[in-house]
KOLBA-598636 format. One record per residue: residue number from 1; residue in one letter; x, y, z of N, C-alpha, C, O, CB in turn. Coordinates in Angstrom, 1 decimal, padded with zeros to 4 digits, m for minus. Glycine has a CB too. Layout:
<recs>
{rec NUM a {X Y Z} {X Y Z} {X Y Z} {X Y Z} {X Y Z}};
...
</recs>
This chain:
<recs>
{rec 1 m {003.9 012.1 m022.8} {003.7 010.7 m022.5} {004.6 010.4 m021.3} {005.6 011.1 m021.1} {004.1 009.8 m023.7}};
{rec 2 r {004.2 009.3 m020.5} {005.0 008.8 m019.5} {005.9 007.6 m019.8} {005.4 006.6 m020.3} {004.3 008.5 m018.4}};
{rec 3 y {007.2 007.8 m019.6} {008.2 006.8 m019.8} {008.8 006.4 m018.6} {009.3 007.2 m017.9} {009.2 007.1 m020.7}};
{rec 4 v {008.8 005.1 m018.3} {009.5 004.7 m017.3} {011.0 004.5 m017.3} {011.5 003.9 m018.2} {008.9 003.6 m016.9}};
{rec 5 i {011.7 005.1 m016.3} {013.1 005.1 m016.4} {013.6 003.9 m015.9} {013.3 003.6 m014.8} {013.7 006.3 m015.8}};
{rec 6 n {014.5 003.2 m016.8} {015.1 001.9 m016.4} {016.6 002.0 m016.5} {017.3 001.5 m017.3} {014.7 000.8 m017.3}};
{rec 7 d {017.1 002.7 m015.5} {018.7 002.8 m015.5} {019.2 001.8 m014.4} {018.4 001.0 m013.9} {019.3 004.5 m015.0}};
{rec 8 d {020.5 002.0 m014.1} {021.1 001.1 m013.1} {020.5 001.4 m011.7} {020.3 000.5 m011.0} {022.5 001.3 m013.0}};
{rec 9 e {020.3 002.5 m011.4} {019.7 002.9 m010.1} {018.5 002.1 m009.9} {018.4 001.3 m008.9} {019.3 004.5 m010.1}};
{rec 10 t {017.4 002.2 m010.9} {016.1 001.7 m010.6} {016.3 000.1 m010.5} {015.6 m000.7 m009.8} {015.0 002.2 m011.6}};
{rec 11 k {017.2 m000.3 m011.3} {017.4 m001.8 m011.2} {017.8 m002.4 m010.0} {017.4 m003.5 m009.6} {018.4 m002.3 m012.0}};
{rec 12 s {018.7 m001.6 m009.4} {019.4 m002.0 m008.3} {018.3 m001.7 m007.1} {018.3 m002.5 m006.2} {020.8 m001.1 m008.1}};
{rec 13 i {017.3 m000.6 m007.1} {016.3 m000.5 m006.1} {015.4 m001.7 m006.2} {014.9 m002.2 m005.2} {015.6 000.9 m006.1}};
{rec 14 k {015.0 m002.1 m007.4} {014.1 m003.4 m007.4} {014.7 m004.6 m006.9} {014.0 m005.5 m006.3} {013.7 m003.7 m008.8}};
{rec 15 k {016.1 m004.7 m007.0} {016.7 m005.8 m006.3} {016.6 m005.8 m004.9} {016.3 m006.8 m004.3} {018.1 m005.8 m006.6}};
{rec 16 v {016.9 m004.6 m004.3} {016.8 m004.5 m002.9} {015.5 m004.6 m002.4} {015.3 m005.2 m001.3} {017.4 m003.3 m002.4}};
{rec 17 i {014.5 m004.1 m003.0} {013.0 m004.3 m002.7} {012.7 m005.7 m002.6} {012.0 m006.1 m001.6} {012.1 m003.8 m003.7}};
{rec 18 r {013.0 m006.6 m003.5} {012.7 m007.9 m003.5} {013.2 m008.6 m002.2} {012.6 m009.5 m001.7} {013.2 m008.6 m004.7}};
{rec 19 k {014.3 m008.2 m001.6} {015.0 m008.8 m000.5} {014.5 m008.0 000.9} {014.4 m008.7 001.9} {016.6 m008.6 m000.8}};
{rec 20 f {014.2 m006.8 000.8} {013.9 m006.1 002.2} {012.6 m005.3 002.1} {012.4 m004.4 002.9} {015.1 m005.1 002.6}};
{rec 21 g {011.8 m005.7 001.0} {010.7 m004.8 000.9} {009.4 m005.0 001.8} {008.3 m004.5 001.7} {010.2 m004.8 m000.5}};
{rec 22 k {009.7 m005.9 002.8} {008.4 m006.1 003.6} {008.6 m005.4 005.1} {009.7 m005.3 005.7} {008.1 m007.7 003.8}};
{rec 23 s {007.4 m005.0 005.6} {007.4 m004.1 006.9} {006.3 m004.4 007.6} {005.3 m004.8 007.0} {007.4 m002.5 006.6}};
{rec 24 d {006.3 m004.2 008.9} {005.0 m004.4 009.7} {004.5 m003.1 009.7} {005.2 m002.1 009.4} {005.2 m004.9 011.2}};
{rec 25 i {003.1 m003.1 010.0} {002.4 m001.9 010.1} {002.6 m001.5 011.7} {002.5 m002.3 012.6} {000.9 m002.2 009.7}};
{rec 26 s {002.8 m000.1 012.0} {002.9 000.3 013.2} {001.7 000.1 014.2} {000.5 000.0 013.7} {003.1 001.7 013.1}};
{rec 27 k {002.0 m000.2 015.5} {001.0 m000.5 016.5} {000.2 000.8 016.7} {m000.8 000.7 017.3} {001.7 m001.0 017.8}};
{rec 28 f {000.5 002.0 016.4} {000.0 003.2 016.6} {m001.2 003.6 015.4} {m002.0 004.5 015.5} {001.2 004.3 016.6}};
{rec 29 n {m001.1 002.7 014.4} {m002.2 002.8 013.3} {m003.4 002.1 014.0} {m003.4 000.9 014.3} {m001.7 002.0 011.9}};
{rec 30 s {m004.5 002.9 014.2} {m005.6 002.3 014.7} {m006.5 001.8 013.8} {m007.5 001.2 014.2} {m006.3 003.0 015.4}};
{rec 31 k {m006.2 001.8 012.6} {m007.4 001.3 011.5} {m006.8 000.0 010.9} {m007.6 m000.9 010.5} {m007.8 002.6 010.1}};
{rec 32 l {m005.4 m000.1 010.8} {m004.9 m001.4 010.2} {m004.0 m002.1 011.0} {m003.3 m001.5 011.9} {m004.3 m001.1 008.9}};
{rec 33 s {m003.9 m003.5 010.9} {m003.0 m004.3 011.5} {m002.4 m005.3 010.6} {m003.1 m005.9 009.8} {m003.5 m004.9 012.6}};
{rec 34 g {m001.1 m005.6 010.8} {m000.6 m006.6 009.7} {000.7 m006.1 009.2} {001.5 m005.4 009.9} {m001.7 m006.8 008.5}};
{rec 35 s {001.0 m006.5 007.9} {002.2 m005.9 007.3} {002.0 m005.6 005.8} {001.0 m006.0 005.2} {003.4 m006.9 007.4}};
{rec 36 f {003.0 m005.0 005.1} {002.7 m004.7 003.7} {004.1 m005.0 003.2} {005.1 m005.1 003.8} {002.3 m003.1 003.4}};
{rec 37 t {003.9 m005.3 001.9} {005.3 m005.7 001.1} {005.2 m005.0 m000.3} {004.2 m005.1 m001.0} {005.4 m007.4 000.8}};
{rec 38 i {006.3 m004.2 m000.6} {006.5 m003.5 m001.8} {006.8 m004.5 m002.8} {007.9 m005.1 m002.6} {007.4 m002.4 m001.7}};
{rec 39 i {006.1 m004.8 m004.0} {006.3 m005.7 m004.9} {006.8 m005.2 m006.1} {007.4 m006.0 m006.9} {005.3 m006.4 m005.2}};
{rec 40 n {006.6 m003.9 m006.4} {007.0 m003.3 m007.8} {007.4 m001.8 m007.4} {006.9 m001.2 m006.5} {005.8 m003.4 m008.9}};
{rec 41 f {008.3 m001.3 m008.3} {008.6 000.2 m008.3} {008.8 000.5 m009.7} {009.4 m000.1 m010.6} {010.0 000.5 m007.3}};
{rec 42 r {008.3 001.7 m009.9} {008.5 002.3 m011.1} {008.8 003.8 m011.0} {008.1 004.6 m010.3} {007.3 002.1 m012.0}};
{rec 43 k {009.9 004.2 m011.8} {010.4 005.5 m011.7} {010.1 006.4 m013.0} {010.4 006.1 m014.1} {011.9 005.4 m011.4}};
{rec 44 y {009.5 007.5 m012.8} {009.2 008.4 m013.8} {010.1 009.5 m013.8} {011.0 009.5 m013.0} {007.8 008.9 m013.7}};
{rec 45 r {010.0 010.5 m014.7} {010.8 011.8 m014.6} {010.5 012.6 m013.4} {011.4 013.0 m012.7} {010.5 012.6 m015.8}};
{rec 46 y {009.3 012.7 m013.2} {008.9 013.6 m011.9} {008.4 013.0 m010.7} {008.4 013.6 m009.6} {007.9 014.6 m012.2}};
{rec 47 y {008.0 011.6 m010.8} {007.4 011.1 m009.6} {007.8 009.5 m009.7} {008.3 009.0 m010.7} {005.8 011.3 m009.6}};
{rec 48 d {007.6 008.8 m008.6} {007.8 007.3 m008.4} {006.4 006.8 m008.0} {005.6 007.6 m007.5} {008.8 006.9 m007.2}};
{rec 49 e {006.2 005.4 m008.4} {005.0 004.5 m008.0} {005.5 003.3 m007.4} {006.5 002.7 m007.8} {004.1 004.2 m009.2}};
{rec 50 v {004.6 002.9 m006.6} {005.0 001.6 m006.0} {003.6 000.7 m006.1} {002.6 001.2 m006.4} {005.4 001.8 m004.3}};
{rec 51 d {003.7 m000.7 m006.0} {002.6 m001.5 m005.8} {002.8 m002.3 m004.6} {004.0 m002.6 m004.3} {002.4 m002.4 m007.0}};
{rec 52 l {001.7 m002.6 m003.8} {001.8 m003.3 m002.5} {001.0 m004.5 m002.5} {000.1 m004.7 m003.2} {001.4 m002.4 m001.5}};
{rec 53 v {001.4 m005.2 m001.5} {000.6 m006.4 m001.0} {000.4 m006.1 000.5} {001.3 m005.9 001.3} {001.5 m007.8 m001.2}};
{rec 54 f {m000.9 m006.0 000.9} {m001.3 m005.8 002.2} {m001.7 m007.3 002.7} {m002.5 m008.0 002.1} {m002.4 m004.7 002.2}};
{rec 55 n {m001.1 m007.5 003.9} {m001.5 m008.6 004.6} {m001.9 m008.3 005.9} {m001.1 m008.0 006.8} {m000.4 m009.6 004.7}};
{rec 56 g {m003.2 m008.3 006.2} {m003.8 m007.9 007.6} {m005.0 m007.7 007.7} {m005.8 m008.2 006.9} {m003.2 m006.8 008.1}};
{rec 57 k {m005.5 m006.9 008.6} {m006.9 m006.7 008.9} {m007.1 m005.1 008.9} {m006.2 m004.3 009.3} {m007.4 m007.5 010.3}};
{rec 58 l {m008.4 m004.8 008.6} {m008.9 m003.4 008.5} {m010.1 m003.3 009.4} {m011.1 m004.0 009.4} {m009.2 m003.0 007.1}};
{rec 59 l {m010.0 m002.3 010.2} {m010.9 m001.9 011.0} {m012.0 m001.0 010.5} {m011.6 000.0 010.0} {m010.2 m001.3 012.0}};
{rec 60 g {m013.4 m001.3 010.5} {m014.4 m000.6 009.8} {m015.7 m000.9 010.3} {m015.9 m001.8 011.0} {m014.3 m000.7 008.4}};
{rec 61 r {m016.7 m000.1 009.7} {m018.1 m000.4 010.0} {m018.8 m000.7 008.6} {m018.5 000.0 007.6} {m018.8 000.9 010.8}};
{rec 62 s {m019.7 m001.5 008.6} {m020.6 m001.9 007.3} {m021.8 m001.0 007.2} {m022.4 m000.8 006.1} {m021.1 m003.6 007.3}};
{rec 63 d {m022.1 m000.4 008.2} {m023.2 000.6 008.2} {m023.2 001.6 009.4} {m022.4 001.3 010.3} {m024.6 m000.1 008.3}};
{rec 64 t {m023.9 002.6 009.3} {m023.8 003.7 010.5} {m024.2 003.1 011.9} {m023.8 003.5 013.0} {m024.9 005.1 010.2}};
{rec 65 i {m024.9 002.1 011.8} {m025.6 001.7 013.2} {m024.7 000.6 013.9} {m024.6 000.6 015.1} {m027.3 001.0 013.0}};
{rec 66 s {m024.1 m000.2 013.2} {m023.2 m001.3 013.7} {m021.9 m000.7 014.4} {m021.4 000.4 014.1} {m022.8 m002.2 012.4}};
{rec 67 s {m021.4 m001.4 015.1} {m020.0 m001.1 015.7} {m018.9 m001.5 014.9} {m019.1 m002.4 014.1} {m019.8 m001.7 017.0}};
{rec 68 a {m017.7 m001.0 015.0} {m016.7 m001.3 014.2} {m016.0 m002.6 014.5} {m015.8 m003.0 015.7} {m015.7 m000.3 014.3}};
{rec 69 k {m015.7 m003.4 013.4} {m015.1 m004.6 013.7} {m013.8 m005.0 012.6} {m013.7 m004.4 011.5} {m016.3 m005.6 013.6}};
{rec 70 w {m013.2 m005.8 012.9} {m011.9 m006.1 012.0} {m012.4 m006.9 010.8} {m013.1 m008.0 011.0} {m010.7 m006.9 012.8}};
{rec 71 y {m012.1 m006.5 009.6} {m012.2 m007.3 008.4} {m010.9 m007.8 007.8} {m009.9 m007.2 007.9} {m013.0 m006.6 007.3}};
{rec 72 t {m011.1 m009.0 007.2} {m009.9 m009.6 006.4} {m010.2 m009.4 004.8} {m011.1 m008.6 004.5} {m009.7 m011.3 006.7}};
{rec 73 s {m009.5 m010.0 004.0} {m009.7 m009.8 002.6} {m011.1 m010.6 002.2} {m011.6 m010.6 001.0} {m008.2 m010.3 001.7}};
{rec 74 e {m011.5 m011.2 002.9} {m013.0 m012.0 002.5} {m014.0 m010.9 002.4} {m015.0 m011.3 001.8} {m013.5 m013.0 003.7}};
{rec 75 v {m013.8 m009.7 002.9} {m014.8 m008.6 002.8} {m015.0 m008.3 001.1} {m016.1 m007.9 000.7} {m014.3 m007.3 003.6}};
{rec 76 y {m013.9 m008.6 000.3} {m014.1 m008.3 m001.2} {m015.3 m009.1 m001.8} {m016.0 m008.7 m002.7} {m012.7 m008.7 m001.9}};
{rec 77 k {m015.4 m010.3 m001.2} {m016.4 m011.3 m001.7} {m017.9 m011.0 m001.3} {m018.9 m011.5 m002.0} {m016.0 m012.6 m001.2}};
{rec 78 q {m018.1 m010.3 m000.3} {m019.4 m010.0 000.2} {m020.0 m009.0 m000.6} {m019.4 m008.3 m001.4} {m019.4 m009.5 001.6}};
{rec 79 d {m021.4 m009.0 m000.5} {m022.2 m008.0 m001.2} {m022.2 m006.8 m000.3} {m022.2 m006.8 000.9} {m023.7 m008.6 m001.4}};
{rec 80 g {m022.2 m005.6 m001.1} {m022.5 m004.4 m000.3} {m021.2 m003.8 000.1} {m021.3 m002.8 000.9} {m023.2 m004.8 000.9}};
{rec 81 f {m020.0 m004.2 m000.3} {m018.7 m003.7 m000.2} {m018.0 m003.4 m001.4} {m017.6 m004.3 m002.1} {m018.0 m004.6 000.4}};
{rec 82 s {m017.6 m002.1 m001.7} {m016.9 m001.7 m002.9} {m015.4 m001.8 m002.8} {m014.8 m001.2 m001.9} {m017.2 m000.3 m003.3}};
{rec 83 k {m014.8 m002.6 m003.6} {m013.4 m002.9 m003.6} {m012.7 m001.5 m004.0} {m011.6 m001.4 m003.4} {m013.0 m004.2 m004.7}};
{rec 84 i {m013.0 m000.5 m004.6} {m012.6 000.8 m004.8} {m012.6 001.6 m003.7} {m011.6 002.2 m003.4} {m013.4 001.4 m005.8}};
{rec 85 k {m013.6 001.6 m002.9} {m013.6 002.3 m001.6} {m012.8 001.7 m000.4} {m012.2 002.3 000.4} {m015.0 002.5 m001.1}};
{rec 86 i {m012.7 000.3 m000.5} {m011.8 m000.5 000.5} {m010.3 m000.1 000.3} {m009.6 000.2 001.2} {m012.0 m002.0 000.2}};
{rec 87 n {m010.0 m000.2 m001.1} {m008.7 000.3 m001.4} {m008.2 001.6 m001.1} {m007.1 001.9 m000.8} {m008.5 000.1 m002.6}};
{rec 88 k {m009.2 002.6 m001.3} {m009.1 003.8 m000.9} {m008.9 004.1 000.6} {m008.0 004.9 001.1} {m010.2 004.5 m001.4}};
{rec 89 i {m009.6 003.4 001.3} {m009.3 003.5 002.9} {m008.1 002.8 003.2} {m007.4 003.3 004.2} {m010.4 002.8 003.7}};
{rec 90 i {m007.5 001.8 002.5} {m006.3 001.2 002.9} {m005.1 002.3 002.5} {m004.3 002.6 003.4} {m006.0 m000.3 002.1}};
{rec 91 k {m005.2 002.9 001.3} {m004.3 003.9 000.9} {m004.1 004.9 001.9} {m003.0 005.2 002.4} {m004.8 004.5 m000.3}};
{rec 92 q {m005.2 005.5 002.2} {m005.3 006.5 003.2} {m004.6 006.4 004.6} {m004.1 007.4 005.2} {m006.7 006.7 003.5}};
{rec 93 n {m004.8 005.2 004.9} {m004.2 004.6 006.3} {m002.9 004.1 006.4} {m002.2 004.0 007.4} {m005.1 003.5 006.9}};
{rec 94 i {m002.4 003.7 005.1} {m001.2 003.1 005.0} {m000.2 004.0 004.4} {001.0 003.7 004.5} {m001.3 001.9 004.2}};
{rec 95 f {m000.6 005.1 003.8} {000.4 005.9 003.1} {001.6 006.4 003.8} {002.7 006.3 003.4} {m000.3 007.0 002.5}};
{rec 96 q {001.3 007.0 004.9} {002.4 007.7 005.4} {003.6 006.5 005.9} {004.7 006.8 006.0} {001.8 008.6 006.7}};
{rec 97 e {003.1 005.4 006.2} {004.1 004.4 006.7} {005.0 003.9 005.4} {006.2 003.8 005.4} {003.4 003.1 007.5}};
{rec 98 v {004.2 003.7 004.3} {004.9 003.3 003.1} {005.9 004.4 002.5} {007.0 004.1 002.0} {003.8 003.0 002.0}};
{rec 99 k {005.5 005.7 002.6} {006.2 006.7 002.4} {007.6 006.7 003.2} {008.7 006.7 002.6} {005.4 007.7 002.6}};
{rec 100 n {007.4 006.6 004.5} {008.6 006.5 005.4} {009.7 005.4 005.0} {010.9 005.5 004.9} {008.2 006.4 006.8}};
{rec 101 y {008.9 004.3 004.8} {009.6 002.9 004.4} {010.5 003.1 003.0} {011.6 002.6 002.9} {008.5 001.7 004.1}};
{rec 102 c {009.7 003.9 002.1} {010.3 003.8 000.8} {011.4 004.9 000.8} {012.3 004.8 m000.1} {009.3 004.1 m000.3}};
{rec 103 n {011.6 005.8 001.8} {012.5 006.7 001.8} {014.0 005.9 002.0} {015.0 006.3 001.4} {012.2 007.8 002.9}};
{rec 104 y {014.0 004.9 002.8} {015.1 004.1 003.0} {015.8 003.6 001.7} {017.0 003.5 001.6} {014.6 002.9 003.8}};
{rec 105 f {014.9 003.3 000.7} {015.4 002.9 m000.7} {015.5 004.0 m001.6} {015.9 003.8 m002.8} {014.4 001.8 m001.3}};
{rec 106 g {015.3 005.2 m001.3} {015.6 006.3 m002.2} {014.2 006.5 m003.1} {014.2 007.2 m004.1} {016.9 005.8 m003.2}};
{rec 107 i {013.0 006.0 m002.7} {011.9 006.0 m003.5} {011.1 007.3 m002.9} {010.8 007.4 m001.7} {011.1 004.5 m003.5}};
{rec 108 n {010.8 008.2 m003.8} {010.2 009.6 m003.3} {008.7 009.3 m003.7} {008.2 009.3 m004.8} {010.8 011.1 m004.0}};
{rec 109 l {007.9 009.1 m002.5} {006.3 009.1 m002.7} {005.8 010.4 m002.2} {006.2 010.9 m001.1} {005.6 007.9 m001.9}};
{rec 110 r {005.1 011.1 m003.0} {004.5 012.4 m002.6} {002.9 012.3 m002.3} {002.4 013.0 m001.4} {004.9 013.5 m003.9}};
{rec 111 w {002.2 011.7 m003.0} {000.7 011.5 m002.9} {000.2 010.2 m002.8} {000.9 009.3 m003.3} {000.0 012.2 m004.0}};
{rec 112 q {m001.0 010.0 m002.2} {m001.6 008.7 m002.2} {m001.7 008.1 m003.5} {m001.6 006.8 m003.7} {m002.8 008.8 m001.6}};
{rec 113 s {m001.8 008.9 m004.5} {m002.2 008.1 m005.9} {m000.8 007.6 m006.2} {m000.8 006.9 m007.3} {m002.8 009.2 m007.2}};
{rec 114 d {000.4 007.7 m005.5} {001.7 007.1 m006.1} {001.5 005.7 m005.5} {002.4 004.9 m005.9} {003.1 007.8 m005.6}};
{rec 115 i {000.7 005.2 m004.8} {000.5 003.7 m004.7} {m000.6 003.4 m005.7} {m001.7 003.9 m005.6} {000.2 003.2 m003.2}};
{rec 116 k {m000.1 002.5 m006.6} {m000.9 002.3 m007.8} {m001.8 000.9 m007.5} {m002.9 000.9 m008.0} {000.1 002.2 m009.0}};
{rec 117 k {m001.3 000.1 m007.0} {m002.0 m001.3 m007.0} {m001.8 m001.8 m005.4} {m000.7 m001.9 m004.9} {m001.4 m002.5 m008.2}};
{rec 118 i {m003.0 m002.2 m004.9} {m002.9 m002.8 m003.7} {m003.6 m004.3 m003.8} {m004.8 m004.5 m004.2} {m003.6 m001.9 m002.6}};
{rec 119 k {m002.9 m005.2 m003.3} {m003.3 m006.7 m003.4} {m003.7 m006.9 m001.8} {m002.8 m006.6 m001.0} {m002.0 m007.9 m004.1}};
{rec 120 w {m004.7 m007.4 m001.5} {m004.9 m007.6 m000.1} {m005.2 m009.1 000.1} {m006.1 m009.6 m000.5} {m006.0 m006.7 000.5}};
{rec 121 i {m004.2 m009.8 000.9} {m004.4 m011.3 001.1} {m004.4 m011.4 002.5} {m004.6 m012.5 003.1} {m003.2 m012.4 000.5}};
</recs>
């Protein structure tokens, strides 16, 4: 079974994240623009997990014929768009930046699945 570790180190990391957990997305990222905020952190025995709030735009195409355009969080409400696939695309494109930013706090993210929840506003 998985047990969350709640020691003094994790409590202090959570306090620091509340204050400094926001970062802008790099200009070199061609698919995303905006910022992300780490809202929660969980430490397990062998891995760590984070929850994010993504505030920005996603560059994508709705079908193979149309050209790419920037989408906001309103795309969740439109027909023909899967929330699961959209979150997967966001995870793929934001993972390296979140991983690098989490290293400042001592959070070790190894895989894209370590980002558990994404709230897009």
